[in-house]
C-alpha positions, 0 to 999 in steps of 0.5 A, a space after each residue: 140927827 137921823 144918822 145918830 138915831 140910826 146908829 142907835 137903832 143898830 146898836 139896840 138891834 145888836 144888843 141881846 141884853 134887852 131880849 134876855 130881860 124880856 124873856 125872863 119877864 115873860 117867864 115870871 108873868 107865866 109862872 105868876 099867872 099859873 100861881 094866881 089860877 091855882 090859888 084862886 080856884 082852879 085847884 081849890 075845887 079839885 082839893 075840895 072835892 077830894 076832901 069831900 069824897 074822903 069824908 063821904 067814904 069815911 062816913 060810909 065805911 063807919 055806917 056799914 061797920 055799925 050795921 054789921 056789928 054783932 049785937 049782944 042780946 039775951 041773958 047769960 052768955 060770955 065768959 063766966 056769966 049766966 047760969 051755965 058757968 063760963 070757960 
């Protein structure tokens, strides 16, 4: 019986099919762990921060553009308006 078990162990040591399967399983587990990390929060924070920064920049640019917009005050002026005729 011991010789039979020893032959099985020797046969398993020579076989590399199991080793290849284990390597593939480890690669799949590693990829799955990275995907779970990215989807659960690691990447979520970075993407959320990027959109927040973009939104703040658009708001800032809009506010700045509104502050620099020339205002039209007074009477007349323009093309054909007012008392002096236009161009």
